[in-house]
TORMI-113097 format. One line per field, with one value per residue: residue in three letters; y, x, z of N, C-alpha, C in turn. Coordinates in steps of 0.02 Angstrom, whole numbers, plus 50000, padded with zeros to 5 digits. Each point is the difference from the previous one (the first is absolute). Example, Ala and Ser with C-alpha at 12.3 -4.5 7.8 and 13.67 -1.06 7.14 Angstrom:
<nodes>
aa	[Ala;Ser]
n.py	[49716;50053]
n.px	[50660;49982]
n.pz	[50390;49964]
ca.py	[50059;50059]
ca.px	[49955;50042]
ca.pz	[50000;50003]
c.py	[50060;50055]
c.px	[50045;49961]
c.pz	[50000;50037]
</nodes>
This chain:
<nodes>
aa	[Met;Thr;Gly;Ala;Thr;Thr;Leu;Leu;Glu;Ala;Arg;Tyr;Arg;Ala;Val;Leu;Arg;Leu;Leu;Pro;Met;Tyr;Tyr;Arg;Gln;Glu;Arg;Glu;Glu;Glu;Met;Val;Glu;Val;Phe;Leu;Gly;Glu;Thr;Asp;Arg;Asp;Leu;Gln;Asp;Glu;Ser;Arg;Pro;Thr;Leu;Gly;Glu;Ala;Ala;Ser;Val;Ala;Ala;Leu;Ala;Val;Arg;Thr;Arg;Leu;Gly;Thr;Ala;Thr;Ala;Pro;Arg;Arg;Tyr;Ala;Val;Leu;Gly;Ser;Thr;Val;Arg;Leu;Phe;Ala;Leu;Cys;Ala;Val;Leu;Leu;Gln;Ala;Ala;Ala;Ala;Val;Ala;Asp;Arg;Ala;Leu;Glu;Leu;Thr;Trp;Thr;Ser;Thr;His;Gly;Ser;Phe;Gly;Arg;Asp;Val;Phe;Met;Ser;Gly;Phe;Thr;Gly;Gln;Gly;Pro;Val;Val;Ala;Ser;Ala;Ala;Val;Ala;Ala;Trp;Val;Leu;Pro;Leu;Leu;Trp;Thr;Val;Gly;Cys;Phe;Ala;Leu;Leu;His;Asp;Arg;Arg;Arg;Thr;Ala;Arg;Ile;Ser;Val;Leu;Leu;Ala;Ala;Leu;Pro;Thr;Leu;Trp;Pro;Phe;Leu;Ala;Pro;Phe;Val;Ala;Asp;Phe;Pro;Pro;Pro;Ala;Pro;Ala;Tyr;Ala;Thr;Ala;Thr;Ala;Ala;Phe;Ala;Trp;Leu;Pro;Ala;Leu;Ala;Leu;Cys;Thr;Ser;Trp;His;Arg;Asp;Ala;Pro;Pro;Ala;Ala;Leu;Ser;Val;Gly;Thr;Pro;Gly;Thr;Val;Tyr;Leu;Gly;Cys;Cys;Val;Val;Met;Gly;Ala;Ser;Val;Val;Val;Leu;Pro;Gly;Val;Ala;Asp;Ser;Val;Trp;Ala;Pro;Thr;Thr;Cys;Phe;Val;Leu;Gly;Ala;Leu;Gly;Trp;Leu;Val;Arg;Arg;Gly;Arg;Arg;Gly;Arg;Thr;Ala;Gly;Gly;Glu;Gly;Ala;Leu;Ala;Leu;Ala;Gly;Leu;Gly;Leu;Leu;Ile;Leu;Thr;Leu;Arg;Val;Ala;Ala;Ala;Tyr;Thr;Trp;Leu;Asp;Val;Ser;Met;Pro;Leu;Pro;Thr;Ala;Met;Val;Ala;Gly;Phe;Ala;Val;Gln;Ala;Ala;Ala;Leu;Leu;Leu;Leu;Thr;Ala;Ala;Leu;Ala;Val;Val;Gly;Gly;Arg;Asp;Val;Ala;Ala;Arg]
n.py	[49838;49971;49961;50014;50044;50030;50035;49988;49938;49998;50028;49956;49952;50028;50006;49938;50011;50038;49942;50013;49977;50026;50047;50005;49988;50041;50047;49996;49938;50018;50055;49965;49954;50050;50030;49940;49997;50064;49975;49985;49939;49987;50045;49963;49973;50019;49987;50056;50012;50008;50060;49978;49942;50033;50041;49946;49970;50055;50005;49936;50014;50056;49969;49951;50048;50035;49948;49956;49994;49975;50052;49975;49998;49990;49961;49969;50004;49980;49956;49983;50002;49972;49959;49995;49992;49961;49968;49999;49982;49959;49980;50000;49970;49961;49996;49990;49963;49973;49992;49983;49965;49975;49998;49973;49962;49986;49996;49964;49969;50005;49997;49992;50051;50028;49971;50019;50059;49998;49978;50041;50040;49954;50017;50063;50019;49932;50003;49963;49985;50059;50030;49953;50008;50065;49992;49959;50044;50039;49967;49973;50040;50028;49965;50028;50048;50003;49998;50045;50034;49997;50008;50048;50010;49976;50060;49944;49983;50026;49968;49948;50005;50012;49956;49960;50018;49991;49948;50002;50048;49953;49976;50048;50011;49934;50004;50046;49990;49942;50023;50033;50065;49941;50024;49966;49949;50018;49967;50021;50060;50008;49971;50035;50052;49982;49988;50057;50012;49982;50005;50044;50034;49988;50020;50047;50014;49991;50034;50043;49939;49955;49977;50065;50008;50015;50061;50018;50052;50000;50064;50008;50037;49977;50019;49974;49946;49995;50015;49957;49961;50011;49993;49948;49979;50014;49975;49951;50011;49999;49956;49968;50051;50029;49940;50005;49944;49973;49991;50062;50006;49964;50036;50056;49985;49981;50053;50038;49976;50002;50060;50017;49972;50029;50056;49993;49983;50051;50030;49966;50011;49992;49948;50051;49991;49945;49973;50022;49982;49943;49996;50021;49955;49957;50016;49994;49947;49984;50017;49967;49955;50004;49995;49956;49968;50011;49983;49950;49994;50010;49960;49984;50018;50054;50015;50022;49938;50015;50022;50025;50015;50022;50031;50021;50012;50029;50031;50014;50018;50033;50026;50011;50022;50032;50024;50011;50021;50036;50018;50010;50028;50036;50017;50009;50031;50035;50009;50014;50038;50013]
n.px	[49861;50059;50002;50047;49962;50032;50050;50033;49977;50013;50058;50007;49979;50043;50044;49985;50002;50040;50001;49945;49956;49955;50046;50009;49936;50000;50040;49986;49979;49968;49980;49986;49975;49972;49980;49985;49976;50015;49979;50063;49975;50064;49983;49946;50035;50041;49949;49987;49935;50015;50026;50030;50012;50019;50035;50021;50008;50029;50032;50013;50015;50027;50031;50012;50016;50029;49959;49993;49959;50059;50012;50008;49935;50021;50046;49953;49958;50048;50022;49937;49987;50058;49989;49936;50020;50050;49957;49951;50043;50030;49940;49982;50056;49991;49934;50013;50052;49964;49945;50039;50038;49944;49973;50056;50007;49936;50007;50055;49968;49955;50058;50016;50042;49950;49956;50037;50006;49936;49986;50043;49971;49956;50035;50003;50063;49999;50044;50050;50010;49983;50037;50046;49993;50001;50049;50032;49986;50020;50055;50030;49958;50024;50047;49957;49997;50067;50004;49951;50020;50060;49971;49961;50062;49998;50026;50004;50054;49977;49942;50035;50043;49949;49961;50052;50016;49937;50009;50058;49968;49958;50060;49996;49938;50010;50024;49956;49977;50019;49974;49951;49994;49972;49942;49995;49979;49937;50012;49941;50005;50063;49984;49943;50035;50051;49955;49972;50065;50030;49945;49973;50058;50005;49937;50015;50056;49963;49945;50030;50002;50045;49970;50004;49935;49991;50024;49942;49971;49958;50017;49977;50026;50063;50003;49939;50013;50059;49975;49951;50046;50038;49946;49980;50062;50012;49940;50016;50059;49982;49954;50041;50031;49950;49977;50029;50021;50057;49956;49979;50040;50052;49987;49989;50053;50032;49977;50008;50062;50013;49972;50030;50053;49983;49986;50054;50032;49969;50013;50055;49981;50067;50018;50043;50061;50001;50044;49960;49947;50031;50018;49940;49977;50047;49985;49936;50018;50039;49951;49957;50048;50009;49934;49997;50053;49975;49940;50030;50035;49941;49987;50061;49960;50039;49984;49940;49978;49990;49940;50004;50063;49984;49948;50042;50049;49954;49975;50061;50019;49943;50006;50064;49984;49947;50033;50052;49959;49965;50057;50023;49942;49994;50064;49993;49943;50026;50057;49964;49961;50060]
n.pz	[52367;50004;50056;50046;50031;49952;50027;49943;50002;50065;49983;49950;50040;50042;49950;49984;50065;49964;49969;49965;50043;49959;49995;50066;50007;49948;50024;50065;49995;49945;50032;50055;49960;49965;50056;50023;49937;50009;50058;50010;50012;49993;49954;49999;50049;49951;49961;49965;49995;49937;49998;49944;50032;50056;49961;49967;50059;50025;49942;50004;50063;49978;49950;50043;50044;49952;50009;49952;49949;49985;50039;50062;50014;50062;49970;49965;50052;50042;49957;49984;50066;50014;49949;50018;50063;49979;49959;50045;50046;49958;49979;50064;50016;49947;50009;50064;49982;49951;50036;50050;49958;49974;50060;50022;49945;50009;50066;49991;49952;50048;50032;49937;50003;50034;49961;49949;50029;50015;49939;49971;50045;49982;49946;50016;50008;50000;49952;49977;50064;50026;49953;50008;50065;49988;49956;50042;50049;49950;49981;50053;50035;49945;50032;50043;49954;49994;50067;50002;49947;50028;50059;49975;49977;50063;50007;50035;49968;49944;50015;50019;49951;49961;50032;50001;49938;49983;50041;49968;49966;50019;49983;49953;50023;50001;49937;49981;50061;49971;49943;50031;49996;50010;50020;50056;49965;49986;50056;50022;49973;50018;50057;50005;49979;50039;50048;49982;49998;50056;50035;49958;50004;50065;50005;49956;50031;50054;49985;49957;50027;49984;50057;50013;49995;49936;50009;50028;49971;50051;49997;49938;49952;50004;49936;49992;50037;49972;49940;50014;50027;49947;49961;50035;50003;49936;49983;50043;49972;49937;50015;50042;49970;50033;49984;49941;50028;50019;50047;49987;49947;50023;50055;49966;49964;50056;50033;49946;49992;50066;50003;49943;50027;50058;49967;49964;50055;50031;49942;50013;50063;50008;50036;50000;49980;50039;49958;49952;50036;50015;49936;49981;50044;49980;49937;50015;50035;49949;49958;50039;50007;49935;49991;50049;49975;49939;50021;50032;49943;49970;50051;49976;49950;50005;49937;50019;49992;49935;50015;49938;50016;50060;49972;49952;50044;50039;49947;49978;50062;50007;49938;50013;50060;49977;49948;50039;50048;49955;49973;50062;50017;49943;50004;50066;49988;49949;50034;50056;49960;49975]
ca.py	[49999;49942;50010;50051;50069;50039;50069;50040;49985;50034;50071;50010;49995;50061;50053;49984;50017;50064;49984;49980;49928;49962;49992;49955;49932;49974;50006;50006;49945;50010;50057;49981;49954;50040;50041;49958;49959;50026;50003;49935;49986;50008;50071;50031;50025;50060;50047;50037;50025;50062;50059;49997;49951;50028;50054;49970;49973;50057;50025;49950;50005;50056;49983;49949;50028;50044;49950;50009;49962;49929;49992;49997;50059;50057;50031;50029;50062;50049;50021;50042;50064;50040;50022;50053;50059;50030;50030;50061;50050;50026;50042;50062;50037;50023;50056;50055;50031;50037;50056;50051;50035;50037;50062;50042;50030;50047;50061;50032;50029;50055;50055;50035;49992;49985;49929;49962;50009;49960;49930;49984;50008;49935;49958;50038;50041;49965;49951;49944;49943;50018;50009;49933;49970;50034;49975;49930;50001;50023;49956;49928;49978;49987;49929;49962;49987;49947;49938;49980;49974;49941;49944;49983;49968;49940;50011;50002;50024;50073;50028;49998;50051;50066;50022;50008;50066;50052;50008;50025;50068;50004;49991;50060;50038;49969;50006;50070;50032;49975;50021;50070;50039;49991;49979;49932;49999;49983;49927;49964;50010;49971;49927;49981;50010;49945;49939;50005;49984;49938;49940;49978;49978;49934;49954;49983;49959;49933;49963;49986;49955;49967;49957;50041;50012;50068;50053;50027;50041;49971;50049;50045;49988;50032;50071;50037;50003;50043;50068;50021;50016;50063;50055;50008;50031;50069;50039;50009;50055;50061;50022;50019;50011;50025;49946;49945;49990;49947;49938;50012;49972;49927;49979;50011;49950;49935;50000;49994;49935;49946;50006;49973;49927;49971;50007;49951;49934;49993;49992;49933;49957;49935;50003;49998;50052;50005;50022;50070;50041;49999;50039;50071;50015;50010;50064;50053;50008;50032;50070;50031;50015;50057;50059;50022;50024;50065;50048;50011;50044;50068;50027;50033;50066;50051;50035;49954;49977;50021;49953;49957;49948;49953;49962;49955;49945;49958;49963;49946;49948;49963;49959;49945;49953;49964;49958;49946;49953;49967;49955;49942;49957;49970;49951;49942;49960;49969;49945;49946;49970;49959]
ca.px	[50065;50012;50052;49990;49997;50060;49988;49985;49931;49956;50002;49962;49929;49981;49993;49941;49939;49975;49951;49935;49994;49979;50057;50047;49975;50011;50067;50054;50049;50038;50044;50053;50045;50040;50046;50053;50034;50066;50042;50021;49965;50046;50008;49935;49992;50041;49979;49938;49973;50032;49957;49962;49947;49948;49965;49956;49942;49959;49965;49950;49947;49958;49964;49949;49947;49961;49991;49955;49938;50016;50020;49942;49958;50021;50058;49978;49965;50051;50040;49960;49988;50062;50013;49953;50021;50059;49981;49961;50042;50048;49960;49985;50063;50018;49957;50014;50063;49991;49954;50035;50049;49964;49976;50058;50024;49949;50007;50063;49996;49950;50021;50057;50067;49994;49987;50061;50049;49978;50009;50071;50030;50002;50055;50062;50021;50005;50053;49988;49966;49929;49973;49990;49943;49939;49986;49977;49934;49951;49999;49991;49930;49969;50009;49940;49962;50035;49989;49930;49986;50042;49966;49941;50023;50036;50073;50003;50065;49998;49954;50032;50054;49970;49966;50050;50032;49950;49989;50060;49998;49969;50052;50041;49990;50036;50072;50020;50034;50068;50043;49989;49973;49927;49973;49971;49931;49945;50006;49939;49986;50054;49993;49941;50015;50044;49961;49954;50039;50038;49958;49979;50057;50021;49945;50006;50060;49994;49939;49998;50056;49997;49941;49939;49969;50011;49961;49946;49951;49933;49956;50032;50067;50049;50009;49941;49999;50056;49983;49946;50029;50037;49951;49966;50048;50012;49939;49987;50043;49980;49935;50006;50072;50012;50002;50041;50070;50031;49962;49931;49982;49993;49946;49938;49996;49985;49932;49954;50010;49975;49927;49976;50008;49947;49937;50001;49991;49932;49956;50008;49951;50027;50061;50060;50050;50023;50070;50002;49978;50052;50057;49982;49998;50069;50024;49964;50030;50064;49988;49974;50058;50034;49957;50003;50068;50007;49959;50034;50056;49974;49984;50060;50007;49986;49938;49943;49982;49933;49946;49987;50052;49986;49941;50018;50037;49954;49956;50039;50015;49938;49983;50047;49985;49938;50012;50046;49961;49952;50037;50023;49941;49980;50051;49998;49939;50006;50048;49970;49945;50028]
ca.pz	[50032;50043;50049;50050;49976;50013;50022;49941;49979;50048;49985;49939;50015;50037;49950;49959;50036;49972;49948;50026;50013;49941;49956;50033;49995;49933;49972;50049;49996;49938;50007;50046;49964;49954;50040;50030;49950;49982;50060;50024;50063;50056;50015;50009;50068;50008;49947;50008;49936;49979;49999;49937;50007;50044;49964;49949;50035;50021;49940;49983;50051;49982;49939;50012;50043;49956;49949;49943;50005;50012;50070;50045;49993;50041;49969;49936;50016;50023;49943;49957;50034;50001;49932;49983;50040;49968;49936;50013;50033;49951;49955;50035;50005;49933;49982;50045;49980;49937;50011;50040;49959;49949;50032;50015;49938;49976;50040;49981;49933;49998;50044;49971;50028;50071;50005;49983;50055;50057;49983;49998;50066;50034;49975;49996;50056;50064;49997;49952;50031;50007;49933;49972;50035;49978;49932;50007;50031;49949;49942;50014;50008;49935;49985;50020;49938;49964;50035;49993;49933;49990;50032;49962;49938;50022;50003;50073;50022;49991;50050;50066;50003;49995;50061;50053;49988;50011;50072;50033;50027;50066;50051;50005;50062;50055;49988;49989;50058;50009;49945;49985;50056;49999;50065;49999;49973;50045;50000;49980;49929;49961;50004;49963;49929;49980;50000;49943;49940;50003;50007;49934;49960;50023;49984;49929;49989;50030;49982;49928;49987;49934;49995;50003;49934;49975;50031;49958;50034;49992;49966;49953;49976;50043;49984;50020;50073;50020;49983;50044;50066;49994;49994;50065;50047;49981;50010;50072;50023;49965;50025;50070;50014;50068;50049;49974;50019;49960;50006;49980;49935;50001;50044;49963;49947;50030;50027;49944;49968;50043;50002;49936;50001;50041;49963;49944;50028;50023;49943;49972;50032;50018;50040;49958;50012;50069;50002;49980;50056;50051;49975;50006;50071;50021;49973;50035;50066;49990;49984;50061;50043;49970;50009;50070;50013;49968;50039;50063;49986;49992;50066;50027;49969;50051;49986;49998;49933;49978;50016;49942;49997;50055;49981;49946;50029;50039;49954;49969;50049;50015;49942;49997;50054;49984;49942;50018;50039;49956;49955;50039;50014;49937;49981;50045;49985;49935;50003;50039;49962;49947]
c.py	[49940;50017;50056;50069;50037;50071;50044;49989;50036;50075;50017;49998;50060;50058;49988;50014;50069;49987;49982;49924;49961;49987;49953;49927;49969;49996;49997;49945;50007;50057;49984;49955;50038;50041;49958;49964;50023;50003;49930;49988;50009;50073;50034;50025;50064;50055;50035;50018;50066;50058;50000;49950;50025;50055;49971;49970;50056;50029;49952;50003;50058;49982;49950;50025;50049;49961;50021;49955;49926;49986;49988;50068;50060;50036;50031;50067;50054;50025;50046;50068;50045;50025;50057;50064;50035;50036;50066;50055;50031;50045;50068;50043;50029;50062;50061;50037;50041;50061;50056;50039;50039;50066;50048;50035;50049;50066;50038;50036;50059;50058;50033;49986;49984;49925;49958;50006;49958;49926;49981;50006;49935;49957;50035;50034;49964;49946;49941;49943;50013;50008;49932;49966;50031;49977;49929;49998;50022;49948;49928;49980;49989;49927;49957;49983;49945;49932;49973;49969;49941;49939;49978;49969;49941;50007;50007;50025;50076;50033;50002;50054;50070;50022;50008;50067;50056;50014;50032;50071;50005;49988;50063;50040;49971;50009;50072;50032;49978;50026;50074;50034;50000;49980;49928;50002;49990;49924;49964;50006;49968;49923;49976;50007;49944;49934;49998;49983;49929;49938;49977;49974;49930;49948;49979;49953;49929;49960;49985;49959;49962;49955;50041;50011;50071;50050;50025;50042;49972;50047;50043;49977;50035;50075;50042;50010;50047;50074;50026;50018;50067;50060;50013;50035;50073;50044;50014;50057;50066;50027;50025;50012;50021;49945;49944;50001;49942;49935;50007;49963;49924;49975;50007;49947;49932;49997;49990;49931;49943;50002;49973;49925;49968;50004;49949;49929;49989;49988;49931;49951;49931;50009;49992;50051;50006;50025;50074;50046;50002;50040;50075;50021;50012;50066;50058;50012;50036;50075;50037;50018;50061;50064;50027;50028;50070;50053;50017;50047;50072;50032;50036;50069;50053;50036;49950;49982;50027;49947;49951;49943;49948;49956;49950;49939;49952;49958;49943;49943;49958;49955;49940;49947;49958;49952;49941;49947;49961;49950;49938;49952;49963;49946;49938;49956;49963;49941;49941;49964;49954;49934]
c.px	[50005;50055;49984;50000;50063;49981;49983;49929;49951;49998;49962;49925;49974;49989;49936;49935;49974;49945;49933;49993;49983;50059;50052;49977;50015;50074;50057;50053;50044;50050;50058;50051;50045;50051;50058;50042;50070;50048;50016;49969;50046;50008;49933;49987;50040;49979;49935;49973;50034;49949;49957;49943;49943;49960;49953;49938;49953;49961;49945;49942;49953;49957;49944;49945;49957;49983;49953;49939;50013;50020;49937;49966;50026;50060;49983;49965;50050;50041;49962;49987;50061;50015;49954;50016;50059;49981;49962;50043;50050;49965;49985;50063;50019;49960;50015;50064;49992;49955;50035;50049;49968;49973;50057;50026;49950;50004;50063;49994;49951;50019;50065;50066;49997;49988;50061;50052;49981;50012;50074;50034;50002;50057;50068;50016;50008;50055;49982;49961;49925;49968;49986;49941;49934;49980;49972;49929;49946;49992;49980;49927;49963;50007;49944;49958;50032;49988;49930;49987;50045;49968;49939;50016;50046;50075;50018;50067;50004;49956;50033;50053;49970;49969;50050;50037;49951;49990;50060;49995;49968;50050;50041;49987;50037;50076;50023;50034;50072;50048;49992;49969;49924;49976;49973;49928;49949;49994;49938;49989;50053;49996;49940;50011;50044;49962;49953;50036;50029;49957;49972;50058;50022;49946;50003;50059;49991;49940;49995;50061;49987;49939;49935;49971;50015;49954;49947;49954;49930;49952;50041;50068;50050;50007;49941;49996;50054;49984;49944;50025;50037;49952;49966;50046;50013;49940;49987;50042;49978;49934;50004;50073;50014;50004;50048;50070;50027;49960;49929;49980;49996;49945;49933;49990;49982;49928;49949;50005;49972;49924;49970;50006;49945;49933;49996;49991;49928;49951;50006;49949;50025;50064;50061;50050;50024;50071;50006;49980;50052;50061;49986;49996;50071;50029;49966;50029;50067;49992;49971;50056;50038;49960;50003;50069;50010;49960;50034;50059;49977;49984;50059;50012;49978;49934;49941;49982;49931;49948;49987;50051;49988;49940;50015;50038;49954;49954;50037;50015;49939;49980;50047;49984;49939;50011;50044;49963;49951;50035;50024;49943;49979;50050;49999;49940;50006;50048;49972;49946;50026;50026]
c.pz	[50046;50048;50048;49968;50018;50021;49940;49976;50046;49986;49935;50013;50039;49952;49959;50037;49980;49949;50031;50004;49937;49953;50030;49995;49932;49982;50051;49992;49938;50006;50047;49966;49952;50037;50026;49949;49985;50059;50024;50069;50060;50021;50019;50071;50012;49952;50018;49931;49981;50000;49937;50004;50044;49964;49947;50032;50022;49941;49980;50050;49984;49940;50013;50046;49962;49938;49944;50009;50015;50072;50043;50006;50040;49970;49932;50011;50022;49941;49954;50031;49998;49929;49979;50039;49966;49936;50011;50030;49951;49949;50031;50006;49932;49980;50044;49979;49937;50010;50038;49957;49943;50028;50015;49938;49970;50038;49979;49933;49996;50045;49977;50034;50075;50011;49985;50055;50061;49987;50003;50068;50039;49980;50002;50066;50066;49999;49956;50030;50004;49932;49966;50032;49977;49930;50003;50028;49950;49945;50017;50011;49934;49980;50028;49938;49959;50032;49991;49932;49983;50031;49960;49932;50014;49993;50074;50026;49994;50051;50069;50006;50001;50066;50058;49992;50015;50075;50036;50028;50069;50057;50011;50064;50060;49993;49998;50061;50009;49947;49982;50061;49997;50070;49995;49974;50055;50001;49973;49925;49956;49999;49960;49925;49974;49996;49939;49935;50003;50009;49933;49957;50021;49986;49927;49989;50026;49972;49926;49982;49935;49991;49999;49931;49977;50035;49952;50044;49986;49965;49953;49976;50045;49986;50023;50075;50026;49986;50045;50069;49998;49998;50066;50049;49982;50013;50074;50028;49968;50029;50072;50019;50072;50052;49980;50029;49960;50001;49971;49936;50001;50046;49965;49946;50029;50024;49943;49966;50042;50005;49935;49998;50041;49965;49944;50026;50022;49943;49968;50029;50016;50039;49956;50025;50071;50005;49980;50057;50055;49980;50007;50073;50027;49975;50035;50069;49995;49985;50060;50048;49974;50009;50071;50016;49971;50038;50066;49991;49993;50068;50031;49969;50050;49988;49997;49928;49981;50015;49943;49997;50054;49982;49945;50026;50038;49956;49966;50048;50016;49942;49994;50052;49983;49941;50016;50040;49956;49954;50038;50014;49937;49979;50043;49986;49934;50000;50039;49961;49945;50028]
</nodes>
């Protein structure tokens, strides 16, 4: 650029500060020239970047910070970690939704008319708005599975739409008191549940951008891993039904999966998988928050909780805490060693 800096140019450069330094050093002058090319210089002191231009720069900033192998190392590591976190979290959500509904339908089919009446009571007798919300809350989480397999088959647009729709039911507890005669939700549990759904969904939408490599699982085929997660979750509830709540099955599956990952890494005898460990550590922290929030909600129950349930919650929380810390240490060391 030549001549005095106009106000519009200064504003464009301020917007471009959203981009990481490495990208600005390579492309800032070119981008400013393109932005200014369509505006008459006499009008540049009276103009501002459009909302669309600012949004495009913000989207580019996310994409360049969650970089690929060609980006500077810190951004490549961050991008790989967030992508692995999204993939593991969506896989866990997908298996949890299917296992929960399979157990519910199994119980309904084995209890005759009483079971059918109990099942249908969740969808009828409460007005069209509540009934529609109940149907959506039962059906939409199944889209976690669609999103997971769409991502693994590189159908990224389908994956994004699916996970965003799958996460929608977690907003219903916050909206229900305004449209129906529902009490306010337990703040800690409702917020943790929404975070458990929306953080992976947003991570998938932002990190699996057009420059990202295809998604892949490091162990087993997608179908085998998915089926294994479903079996572990269902078995954890069937074996210990007296201690299982809504968080029990996914927590058990994560603990076993993360422990297996650490054992497998240890047997390799070499430094590897730093991003994988960090991604699992992030997911573990998210599940630990949900586990504690769910246990805290149970404390508000008037009757005392069975000792087995309290012990189960404590064991899960302790296992999550230890595993998350171990994964964070392993991931930090592996990334530093590389």
